[in-house]
MARDO-435003 format. One record per residue (C-alpha): x, y, z; residue in three letters. Coordinates in steps of 0.05 Angstrom, whole numbers, plus 5000, padded with zeros to 4 digits. Each point is the difference from the previous one (the first is absolute). Layout:
N
+------+-------+------+-----+
! east ! north !   up !   r !
+------+-------+------+-----+
!    X !     Y !    Z ! ALA !
...
+------+-------+------+-----+
//
This chain:
354
+------+-------+------+-----+
! east ! north !   up !   r !
+------+-------+------+-----+
! 8156 !  1970 ! 8216 ! MET !
! 4940 !  4985 ! 5044 ! LEU !
! 4973 !  5059 ! 5039 ! GLU !
! 4939 !  5012 ! 5044 ! PHE !
! 4965 !  5067 ! 4990 ! THR !
! 4968 !  4999 ! 5070 ! TRP !
! 5045 !  4957 ! 5044 ! PRO !
! 4966 !  5026 ! 5063 ! TRP !
! 4941 !  4955 ! 4984 ! VAL !
! 5040 !  4941 ! 5027 ! PHE !
! 4988 !  5028 ! 5070 ! LEU !
! 4930 !  4969 ! 4993 ! ALA !
! 5027 !  4929 ! 4997 ! LEU !
! 4989 !  4984 ! 5075 ! PRO !
! 4931 !  5033 ! 4999 ! LEU !
! 4959 !  4934 ! 4999 ! PRO !
! 5041 !  4972 ! 5058 ! LEU !
! 4989 !  5063 ! 5041 ! LEU !
! 4925 !  4998 ! 4986 ! ILE !
! 4997 !  4927 ! 5020 ! ASN !
! 5036 !  5015 ! 5066 ! ARG !
! 4960 !  5063 ! 5015 ! ALA !
! 4930 !  4972 ! 4989 ! LEU !
! 4974 !  4949 ! 5051 ! SER !
! 4974 !  4934 ! 4974 ! ARG !
! 4926 !  4985 ! 5004 ! ALA !
! 4982 !  4955 ! 5059 ! PRO !
! 4988 !  4927 ! 4983 ! ARG !
! 4932 !  4974 ! 5015 ! GLN !
! 4988 !  4926 ! 5005 ! ASP !
! 4929 !  4974 ! 4994 ! ALA !
! 4975 !  4930 ! 5009 ! ALA !
! 4962 !  4971 ! 4941 ! LEU !
! 4967 !  4933 ! 5003 ! TYR !
! 4983 !  4968 ! 4935 ! VAL !
! 4980 !  4930 ! 4981 ! PRO !
! 5050 !  4996 ! 4943 ! PHE !
! 5063 !  5013 ! 5041 ! PHE !
! 5040 !  4947 ! 4962 ! SER !
! 4989 !  5037 ! 4935 ! THR !
! 5023 !  5066 ! 5031 ! LEU !
! 5061 !  4965 ! 5026 ! SER !
! 5020 !  4981 ! 4930 ! ARG !
! 4989 !  5072 ! 4978 ! LEU !
! 5043 !  5024 ! 5058 ! GLN !
! 5057 !  4955 ! 4978 ! SER !
! 4995 !  5031 ! 4931 ! ASP !
! 5004 !  5070 ! 5029 ! ASN !
! 5062 !  4981 ! 5039 ! GLU !
! 5033 !  4985 ! 4934 ! ASN !
! 4983 !  5071 ! 4980 ! LEU !
! 5030 !  5031 ! 5061 ! THR !
! 5067 !  4968 ! 4983 ! SER !
! 5006 !  5052 ! 4945 ! GLY !
! 4998 !  5059 ! 5047 ! ARG !
! 5075 !  5008 ! 4997 ! LEU !
! 4996 !  5002 ! 4924 ! LEU !
! 4945 !  5052 ! 5004 ! ASN !
! 5043 !  5043 ! 5046 ! LEU !
! 5058 !  4996 ! 4953 ! ILE !
! 4957 !  5019 ! 4940 ! CYS !
! 4968 !  5059 ! 5037 ! CYS !
! 5068 !  5025 ! 5021 ! THR !
! 5025 !  4995 ! 4929 ! LEU !
! 4939 !  5037 ! 4974 ! ILE !
! 5010 !  5057 ! 5049 ! TRP !
! 5074 !  5004 ! 4982 ! LEU !
! 4984 !  5004 ! 4926 ! LEU !
! 4948 !  5054 ! 5012 ! ILE !
! 5049 !  5042 ! 5039 ! VAL !
! 5053 !  4992 ! 4946 ! ILE !
! 4949 !  5021 ! 4947 ! ALA !
! 4980 !  5061 ! 5042 ! ALA !
! 5072 !  5022 ! 5003 ! SER !
! 4999 !  5006 ! 4923 ! ARG !
! 5062 !  4961 ! 4980 ! PRO !
! 5031 !  5021 ! 4934 ! GLN !
! 5060 !  4980 ! 4958 ! TRP !
! 5048 !  5056 ! 4981 ! LEU !
! 5038 !  4989 ! 4936 ! GLY !
! 5069 !  5025 ! 4982 ! GLU !
! 5007 !  5077 ! 4997 ! PRO !
! 4988 !  5028 ! 4930 ! VAL !
! 5033 !  5066 ! 4983 ! GLN !
! 4958 !  5053 ! 4965 ! LEU !
! 5029 !  5044 ! 4947 ! PRO !
! 5040 !  5055 ! 5034 ! SER !
! 4995 !  5050 ! 4942 ! THR !
! 4940 !  5029 ! 4967 ! GLY !
! 4967 !  5062 ! 4973 ! ARG !
! 4930 !  5028 ! 4989 ! ASP !
! 4992 !  5001 ! 4925 ! LEU !
! 4938 !  5026 ! 4966 ! MET !
! 4990 !  4988 ! 4926 ! MET !
! 4957 !  5046 ! 4957 ! SER !
! 4981 !  4971 ! 4933 ! VAL !
! 4966 !  5039 ! 4943 ! ASP !
! 4940 !  4963 ! 4971 ! ILE !
! 4974 !  5056 ! 4955 ! SER !
! 4977 !  4984 ! 4930 ! GLY !
! 5068 !  5014 ! 4969 ! SER !
! 5029 !  4940 ! 5037 ! MET !
! 4963 !  4956 ! 4950 ! GLU !
! 5048 !  5023 ! 4945 ! ALA !
! 5035 !  4939 ! 4970 ! GLN !
! 5069 !  5028 ! 4989 ! ASP !
! 5038 !  4946 ! 5040 ! MET !
! 5029 !  4938 ! 4969 ! VAL !
! 5000 !  4935 ! 5040 ! VAL !
! 5024 !  4937 ! 4964 ! GLY !
! 4992 !  5029 ! 4930 ! ASN !
! 4929 !  5022 ! 5013 ! ARG !
! 4969 !  5066 ! 5018 ! GLN !
! 4977 !  5010 ! 5072 ! ALA !
! 4965 !  5056 ! 5036 ! SER !
! 5036 !  5042 ! 5051 ! ARG !
! 4954 !  4978 ! 5057 ! ILE !
! 5013 !  4926 ! 4985 ! ASP !
! 5075 !  5011 ! 5002 ! VAL !
! 4995 !  5040 ! 5064 ! VAL !
! 4959 !  4944 ! 5034 ! LYS !
! 5052 !  4948 ! 4981 ! ALA !
! 5062 !  5040 ! 5020 ! VAL !
! 4972 !  5033 ! 5062 ! VAL !
! 4969 !  4934 ! 5022 ! GLY !
! 5070 !  4968 ! 5001 ! ASP !
! 5026 !  5062 ! 5037 ! PHE !
! 4947 !  4991 ! 5054 ! VAL !
! 5018 !  4927 ! 5010 ! GLU !
! 5073 !  5019 ! 5013 ! ARG !
! 4983 !  5052 ! 5054 ! ARG !
! 5003 !  4953 ! 5059 ! GLU !
! 5003 !  5038 ! 5065 ! GLY !
! 4969 !  5064 ! 4971 ! ASP !
! 4932 !  5029 ! 5012 ! ARG !
! 4968 !  5010 ! 4932 ! LEU !
! 4941 !  5042 ! 4980 ! GLY !
! 4965 !  5011 ! 4933 ! LEU !
! 4967 !  5063 ! 4972 ! ILE !
! 4964 !  5000 ! 4933 ! LEU !
! 4986 !  5065 ! 4966 ! PHE !
! 4970 !  5029 ! 4937 ! ALA !
! 4954 !  5060 ! 5005 ! ALA !
! 4998 !  4986 ! 5075 ! HIS !
! 5047 !  4963 ! 5047 ! ALA !
! 4977 !  4943 ! 5045 ! TYR !
! 5036 !  4958 ! 5052 ! ILE !
! 4994 !  4928 ! 4976 ! GLN !
! 5042 !  4968 ! 5055 ! ALA !
! 5025 !  5034 ! 5063 ! PRO !
! 5070 !  4986 ! 5026 ! LEU !
! 5005 !  4926 ! 5016 ! THR !
! 5049 !  4943 ! 5003 ! PHE !
! 4952 !  4958 ! 4958 ! ASP !
! 5036 !  5003 ! 4934 ! ARG !
! 4955 !  4947 ! 4969 ! GLY !
! 4938 !  5043 ! 5009 ! THR !
! 5034 !  5062 ! 4973 ! VAL !
! 5023 !  4962 ! 4938 ! GLY !
! 4931 !  4971 ! 4990 ! GLN !
! 4966 !  5068 ! 5005 ! LEU !
! 5049 !  5028 ! 4949 ! LEU !
! 4986 !  4941 ! 4953 ! GLU !
! 4925 !  5012 ! 5006 ! GLU !
! 5005 !  5075 ! 4984 ! ALA !
! 4966 !  5016 ! 4935 ! GLU !
! 4997 !  5061 ! 4957 ! ILE !
! 4932 !  5033 ! 5010 ! GLY !
! 4988 !  4985 ! 5074 ! ILE !
! 5018 !  5074 ! 5010 ! ILE !
! 4980 !  5055 ! 4953 ! GLU !
! 5055 !  4993 ! 4948 ! GLU !
! 4996 !  5064 ! 4960 ! SER !
! 5051 !  5038 ! 5043 ! ALA !
! 5060 !  4990 ! 5045 ! THR !
! 5005 !  5027 ! 5072 ! ALA !
! 5073 !  4992 ! 5016 ! ILE !
! 4998 !  5052 ! 5056 ! GLY !
! 4942 !  4965 ! 5035 ! ASP !
! 5037 !  4934 ! 4996 ! ALA !
! 5061 !  5030 ! 5034 ! ILE !
! 4958 !  5036 ! 5052 ! GLY !
! 4963 !  4935 ! 5018 ! LEU !
! 5067 !  4964 ! 5008 ! ALA !
! 5025 !  5056 ! 5045 ! VAL !
! 4937 !  4992 ! 5043 ! LEU !
! 5015 !  4926 ! 5011 ! HIS !
! 5075 !  5006 ! 5009 ! LEU !
! 5006 !  5061 ! 5044 ! ARG !
! 4990 !  4961 ! 5065 ! ASN !
! 5050 !  4946 ! 4983 ! ARG !
! 5072 !  5002 ! 5027 ! PRO !
! 5046 !  5049 ! 4966 ! GLU !
! 5052 !  4977 ! 4950 ! ASN !
! 4955 !  4942 ! 4979 ! SER !
! 4946 !  5038 ! 4962 ! ARG !
! 5004 !  4986 ! 4926 ! VAL !
! 4952 !  5013 ! 4943 ! LEU !
! 5008 !  4969 ! 4931 ! VAL !
! 4955 !  5036 ! 4949 ! LEU !
! 4990 !  4973 ! 4930 ! LEU !
! 4963 !  5039 ! 4947 ! THR !
! 4999 !  5012 ! 4925 ! ASP !
! 4969 !  5068 ! 4996 ! GLY !
! 4994 !  5070 ! 5027 ! VAL !
! 4960 !  5025 ! 5060 ! ASN !
! 4934 !  5028 ! 4974 ! ASN !
! 4952 !  4985 ! 5057 ! ALA !
! 4995 !  5000 ! 5076 ! GLY !
! 4999 !  5052 ! 5055 ! ALA !
! 5075 !  5002 ! 5013 ! VAL !
! 5055 !  5014 ! 4949 ! SER !
! 5060 !  4953 ! 4997 ! PRO !
! 5046 !  5057 ! 5023 ! GLU !
! 4958 !  5014 ! 5061 ! GLN !
! 4996 !  4925 ! 5017 ! ALA !
! 5075 !  4994 ! 4990 ! GLY !
! 5011 !  5056 ! 5051 ! GLN !
! 4956 !  4964 ! 5050 ! LEU !
! 5040 !  4936 ! 4989 ! ALA !
! 5065 !  5039 ! 5010 ! GLN !
! 4975 !  5029 ! 5066 ! GLN !
! 4981 !  4930 ! 5024 ! GLU !
! 5068 !  4970 ! 4979 ! ASN !
! 4967 !  4954 ! 4950 ! ILE !
! 5046 !  4979 ! 4943 ! LYS !
! 4966 !  4995 ! 4933 ! ILE !
! 5024 !  4959 ! 4940 ! TYR !
! 4962 !  5017 ! 4936 ! THR !
! 4996 !  4956 ! 4938 ! ILE !
! 4978 !  5025 ! 4932 ! GLY !
! 4977 !  4942 ! 4957 ! ILE !
! 4988 !  4998 ! 4925 ! GLY !
! 5038 !  4991 ! 4936 ! ALA !
! 5032 !  5060 ! 4965 ! ASP !
! 4982 !  4978 ! 4931 ! GLN !
! 4948 !  4954 ! 4968 ! VAL !
! 4991 !  4988 ! 4926 ! VAL !
! 4927 !  5010 ! 4981 ! GLN !
! 4974 !  4975 ! 4934 ! ARG !
! 4946 !  5041 ! 4967 ! THR !
! 4966 !  5005 ! 4932 ! PHE !
! 5054 !  5049 ! 4978 ! PHE !
! 5057 !  4955 ! 5024 ! GLY !
! 5041 !  4990 ! 5062 ! ALA !
! 5019 !  5056 ! 5046 ! ARG !
! 5036 !  5004 ! 5067 ! ALA !
! 4964 !  5030 ! 5059 ! ILE !
! 5019 !  5013 ! 5073 ! ASN !
! 4948 !  4966 ! 5045 ! PRO !
! 5032 !  5033 ! 5061 ! SER !
! 4995 !  5071 ! 4976 ! ALA !
! 4957 !  5020 ! 5060 ! GLU !
! 5047 !  4971 ! 5051 ! LEU !
! 5021 !  5057 ! 5047 ! ASP !
! 5071 !  4979 ! 5014 ! GLU !
! 5020 !  5068 ! 5027 ! ALA !
! 4949 !  4999 ! 5056 ! VAL !
! 5015 !  4927 ! 5017 ! LEU !
! 5074 !  5015 ! 5003 ! THR !
! 4989 !  5061 ! 5044 ! GLN !
! 4956 !  4961 ! 5050 ! ILE !
! 5050 !  4943 ! 5005 ! ALA !
! 5062 !  5043 ! 5009 ! GLU !
! 4967 !  5047 ! 5051 ! SER !
! 4985 !  4941 ! 5045 ! THR !
! 5067 !  4965 ! 4993 ! GLY !
! 4975 !  4948 ! 4950 ! GLY !
! 5012 !  4990 ! 4926 ! ARG !
! 4962 !  5002 ! 4935 ! TYR !
! 5002 !  4938 ! 4954 ! PHE !
! 4979 !  4993 ! 4928 ! ARG !
! 4972 !  4933 ! 4978 ! ALA !
! 4995 !  4997 ! 4924 ! ARG !
! 4994 !  4925 ! 4996 ! ASP !
! 4993 !  4938 ! 5043 ! VAL !
! 5074 !  4993 ! 5013 ! ASN !
! 5005 !  5072 ! 5025 ! ASP !
! 4942 !  4988 ! 5048 ! LEU !
! 5032 !  4936 ! 5026 ! VAL !
! 5067 !  5035 ! 5011 ! ASP !
! 4966 !  5057 ! 5036 ! ILE !
! 4965 !  4955 ! 5050 ! TYR !
! 5064 !  4960 ! 5011 ! GLU !
! 5034 !  5065 ! 5017 ! GLU !
! 4942 !  5019 ! 5046 ! LEU !
! 5014 !  4934 ! 5036 ! ASP !
! 5064 !  5032 ! 5024 ! ARG !
! 4966 !  5058 ! 5035 ! LEU !
! 5031 !  5025 ! 5064 ! GLU !
! 4972 !  4961 ! 5058 ! THR !
! 4986 !  5018 ! 5072 ! ILE !
! 5026 !  4956 ! 5056 ! GLU !
! 4946 !  4976 ! 5047 ! GLN !
! 5004 !  4965 ! 5066 ! ASP !
! 5015 !  4926 ! 4990 ! GLU !
! 4939 !  4959 ! 5016 ! GLN !
! 4991 !  4926 ! 5009 ! THR !
! 4940 !  4957 ! 5014 ! TYR !
! 4990 !  4928 ! 5020 ! ARG !
! 4945 !  4960 ! 4968 ! PRO !
! 4951 !  4976 ! 5053 ! THR !
! 4957 !  4938 ! 4998 ! ARG !
! 4947 !  4992 ! 5055 ! VAL !
! 4994 !  4931 ! 5031 ! LEU !
! 4945 !  5007 ! 5053 ! PHE !
! 4951 !  4959 ! 4960 ! TYR !
! 5042 !  4937 ! 5006 ! TRP !
! 4996 !  4993 ! 5077 ! PRO !
! 4929 !  5025 ! 4998 ! LEU !
! 4980 !  4948 ! 4949 ! GLY !
! 5035 !  4945 ! 5039 ! ALA !
! 4963 !  5021 ! 5063 ! ALA !
! 4933 !  4996 ! 4964 ! LEU !
! 5016 !  4931 ! 4971 ! ILE !
! 5021 !  4972 ! 5068 ! ILE !
! 4937 !  5031 ! 5032 ! SER !
! 4956 !  4967 ! 4948 ! PHE !
! 5033 !  4932 ! 5010 ! ILE !
! 4996 !  5007 ! 5076 ! LEU !
! 4926 !  5017 ! 4995 ! ALA !
! 4987 !  4937 ! 4959 ! LEU !
! 5036 !  4956 ! 5051 ! PHE !
! 4964 !  5034 ! 5058 ! SER !
! 4932 !  4976 ! 4976 ! ILE !
! 4980 !  4940 ! 5044 ! PRO !
! 4990 !  4952 ! 4943 ! TRP !
! 5002 !  4939 ! 5047 ! LEU !
! 4948 !  5031 ! 5046 ! SER !
! 4955 !  5013 ! 4942 ! LEU !
! 5009 !  4929 ! 4977 ! ALA !
! 4985 !  4976 ! 5071 ! GLY !
! 4937 !  5040 ! 5003 ! ARG !
! 4978 !  4970 ! 4934 ! ALA !
! 5012 !  4930 ! 5029 ! ARG !
! 4962 !  5019 ! 5063 ! LEU !
! 4942 !  5023 ! 4957 ! GLN !
! 5003 !  4933 ! 4965 ! ASN !
! 4997 !  4963 ! 5067 ! TYR !
! 4938 !  5041 ! 5020 ! ASP !
! 4967 !  4984 ! 4935 ! ASP !
! 5014 !  4926 ! 5007 ! GLU !
! 4972 !  4999 ! 5071 ! ASP !
! 4938 !  5035 ! 4977 ! ALA !
! 4989 !  4949 ! 4945 ! GLN !
! 5009 !  4943 ! 5050 ! ALA !
! 4942 !  5024 ! 5043 ! LEU !
! 4931 !  4968 ! 4986 ! PRO !
! 4951 !  5042 ! 4963 ! ALA !
! 4953 !  5004 ! 5061 ! ASP !
! 5054 !  5035 ! 5042 ! GLY !
! 5023 !  4935 ! 5035 ! GLY !
! 4932 !  4975 ! 5027 ! ASN !
! 4995 !  4928 ! 4978 ! ALA !
+------+-------+------+-----+
//
């Protein structure tokens, strides 16, 4: 649908006519000029009369130019069909452990060993892509916690930042679970209630940071932030040594008791991901989180059109300027100059004294 942003600009349409009526015309002054080459000027005058026959066309062009300029000034735009925005959504912050232990290759993907962090990137990346309508944020933590992406609707950027996360960009010798939760609380506390969700993924125990996980969990509970915790890592891996094969538990340091307590105290749940399939199932279940109803919003795509009438006005002005140049008069002056040159050549060299 065509719409004008500033329709009141059309009130300026009769402005040139009002100015023409209000201002008095300059008085016409006729002067007698006697020249010996009157016949030549007569021919030039006849040529000029041909030019004056185009005054009506000039008037039409000028009127059209003014009309196009006024239309451009009113900023016409084309409104597309209404597009409905998602009516549900939540503010979801993801905290991902990138400590050194996340390099442990105890996950199997397609009959090959894979590190925990690589599996997390693949599964969580798909989870991010499915969260249309949610504000997503990303926190990376090891010995310290850092906000990598604030809450945003730009799922592509969040997924890209997660994919680019590498072990070692943060001091990797420890795990600050409490700081990661506290940082998430800081960014979620001002968001609408019943939509604040934190998903925390780790494979270890809190052994660094200024805040303990229990204290951070209490802060989250006070701010009505629901926390879902995920403990990742296999329960058993066969390790071959010089003395033979032996089974070890690569997740021995995983503090499941604390993770469970934090999740349950905030109304969330604790999940255990021992392999890739477990992690996929967990994030599919997280897709069914309780949502908050928001006001239904729609928008109409807008395409501005003012440059079309403005461009047309410029083109017509350029063409009108070309036709306004007195090409015939210039040609007549050239012929007149030729006549003068011929007369000068016809005179005797002594100035006419024979």
